[in-house]
Every structure is written in structure tokens, then in C-alpha cells.
N, C-alpha and C positions, 0 to 999 in steps of 0.2 A: 505493502501501500504508501502511494506513495506520502512523504514525511509531513508536507504542510498538510494535506486532507487529513494525519490521522491527529495532527498537533490539532488540528482546527474541533475535528470532533474530541478529544479530550476537554478541549476549552467548552465546548458546547454541556459536553455531557458534567464538569465540574457546575456551570452553570444550572444545569435543570437539577441536578438534588438540591442543590441549595434552594431553589423557589419554591420545587415540590413540597419539601420539608417547610417550608414559612405557609405557605398557603394549606398545608394538612393541619398544622400548628396550630394557626390562626381559625381555622373551622372547628378543631376540635375545644379551642378554648372557646369561640361564640355559643358552642353547644353545650358545654357547661357554665356558661353562664345565661343570664337575663336579657342577653341582647338578640337571641335568636329569632323574634316575634320582629324586632325593632330592624333587621337585617332582609329580615325576607319582606317586610314593609316598605323599605328603600329599594331594594332591589324590582319590587313589583311596578315602584312608580318609576324606578330609570327605565323599565322594557316598556311600558305605557308613552312614558317620552322619547323615547327611541322607534316604536313602532308608529307614532305619530312624526315625527320628521324623517323616516325613511319608509312613509305609507307608498310610495308609488314603486319601490322597487319590492315590496310585500304583497301587492296588487297585481305586478309585471308577470307573465309565466317565467320569461325565462331568466330573471333575477329574484325570485322569492325563494328558494330555497337557499342561494346565498345570503340574502338578509335574512332569514332565519338561522340559518348558521349563526350567523355575527349575534344575534338574537339568544339563541339558546344553548348554544354550544362554544361561545367565545363569552358572553354575561348571561347570565340569566337565574332561575333559581330551581334551576334540576340540581340533583344530589352529583357529585362530581367524585365521592370517593370511590365509585367500581373503578374509575377512569385513574383517577391517583392511585390505589391499591397495583392495577397493572400495570402502570408505566414503574412502581417503584420498585415491584420483584423483577422487570425484565430489561432495568436499564443497561446490565453488561450485552445483553444480546443485541439488543438495540444500536449498540456502537460497533459491534460488529457488522449487521447485516443490515441495516437500512443506510439508504441515499445520505449522502452528505445535508441538502436539502430537506430530506424527510426528518432528519431527525431536528434540525433546524427549526424546522415550522413547527414541531411538537413543543420545544423548548420553549422558543418563543411563546405558545399559548401558554404553559403554563407559568411562565416570566409575567405573562399580563393578567393572568388570573391572582397570581399570589402579591402583585399591587393593587389590584381591584379591591383584591377583599380586603386589606391592610387601609385603604380608604375608605373601602363601607363600614370597617369597625368604629371608625371614628365617627362618622356622617350618622350611623345607625345611634352610638352612644348618645352624640348633640339631639338627635331627632328626637327618638322615641317609637313607638308604633302609629301615632297618629299626629301628622303634622301638614300645614297647609304648602302651596308652592310658593308663597312668598318665604317661609320659614326655610324650607329647602333652599331657594336661593342663597340667603342669607346663611347659610351653614358648609353652603359650598365657598362662597367666598373666605370666609374665614377660620372653618376647619385644619383646609391642607392648601398649600402656598401652588400659585400658577404653576410654579415646575415641576410639582408632582402633577397637575393634569396634564401637561404637555407631554410628561413621560408616559401617562398613560394614551395619550393620542398616537405617543411615536409605537408602540409598541402594538398597537392596532395596526397600524401602515404596516410593521414587518411582519408581522403575519400575513397580514392580507398580500402580501407580495410573495412569502414564501409560498403560500398556496398557488399563485400564478406560475411560480417558475414550478410547480411542482407538477401542474395541470398540463405544463409544457414539454416536460421530458417525456419520451418514448418509452414506452410498454409499459409504464410505471401504473397505471390503469388497471390491466390485465395482471400485474404484479399485487394487487390492492385488491382485486377481485378474486386472486386464488391464494389469497391468505386467510380467507374467510371459514372455511372446515378447520385449519389446524389452529385460528383462534379461537374457536371454539372448544376442541378438545386441550386445549392447553391452558385453559380459562384467561384467555385475553379478550375477550370480547367486545367488554366495554371500552379498549383502544382501538380495535381492529373497527369499530363499529363510529368512534370520534375520527380515525383516519379517512374511512371510505367517506360518512357524511362530508367532508371539508372538500376531499376530491370529488364525490360528486355532484355537489352544488354549485364549484367553481370551473367546473368542465361544460356547463351548460351554458354557461356563458359568452356571449360573441367577443367582448373585449373585457377580460378579469380586472385588468391595470384599470381602465378607466371605472370601473365600478370601485373599487377599494379606493382612488384617487378624491372620487365623487362624497363617499360616506366621509374620509377622513375631512375633505373639505368643510361638508355642513357640521363633524363634528368644532370641526374647529372654529365657526362662525358661531356656534352655541356657546362655545369656551367664552369668546372675544366678548359676547352678548353678557356673559356672565359678570366678566371681570370688569368691562368698562361700565357698569350700570344700568345698562339698556333697560329701558322699560318691555317689558312679557320677553327675558332674555331667551327661553326657550323654546321660541318660534323662529322661525327662521324664510 
């Protein structure tokens, strides 16, 4: 194996372990505390806002699966513990058998997840289980810095473009499809489905790069609205 690829994979694996443990620990802390319902309420609020911002993508047959992947698999109310357990168990195998871009995609998705969980804990602690739009806006501006939110958006951009690269790779679709039965037999169903949903969703896009860029541009407008004090900042 090329030394540069090996070095890159080792760096990705190191970061993946760090971020996976961070996400798992944060979720475990939430479960043991009184924040579980507040965190759920926050995520439901933010998913509703995302669905409104990107309603056109959700309504379009070509882009619907990709939009749902962003809303439900990269940020949502789903239980990610099965996926996390799969990843933690097979990290050494992933390093050996997955192409660099597939490994990078998984690692960046977990890094985004870990950061989102950390940001949401602080927001949920501030807001509680019931809050208004105005309370959300005020908490967003005060709880974390703009640089934290810009970092979160940069991770969304990175995950999206990793998926774009993945769907352009020859034969990768057949490889992911062929992993279905082995994944079931080895108890890696959740991880395989996460890979497959992302790949299938982006494979439907005529221009996946444009889709990602539009998502990021819209979210940047929302971010700028929130920190500039604009009226109705959650609308674009």
C-alpha cells in the first residue's frame, strides 16, 4: 500500500476513534441525565426548521432521498447507537478493506455527529423541553460562538463532498450492494445501511456537488441571519 495512503488512513482512523468515543459518551451522559427530553425537543425543532428551509429538495423526486439523508442520518432524532457499535467493533477491518474516500466519509459523518451532540447538549441545557422560536434564537447566539457553528457547517460540507466523490468511483456501488449479506451475517447491518443510504441517495442526483453547495449556502444564510440580529432569522 502507498505510504501516503496508509498515513492518511491512520490519521483518519485516529480521528474516527476520538470522535466516535466523544459522541458515544455524550449520548450516554444525556441518557443518564434529565436532558434526554430537552435534547429530543431541540432536535425535533431543528429538523422542522431544516425541512422548511429545504422543502423544495424534499418535494423533488430526484433530491428527496439526499435531503432525507441529511435530515435523518446526519442529523436527526434516530438512535445511532447501533451504527456506532458497528463502527467501533470493526475499525481495524475498515482500515484494511475500505477505500480511503469511504473511510473519510464515515469519519467525517461521525465528527459532525460528535460536534452536533456537544452543541445540542449546551442548547438543550439552556432551553429545556419547551421553548419559543425567540428563545431558540437567543440561545443559539449566546450558548456557542460563531466559529463553533461555522465548524459544524464545514463538516456538513465535507461529508457531502465525500459522498460526491464516493458516487463517482467506478464499481463502488456494486461493492456496497455486495456487502449486504455479509454485513447481516457479521452483525454490521446498521453500518452497511448507513453506507448504502448515503450512496443510493447521492447516486440519484444529476449534480451532487450542486446539491451540497446549495445546502451549505442556505445554512450559511441562516447562520449569518442569526448572528446579525436579522428579524425572522430562520427564514431565507
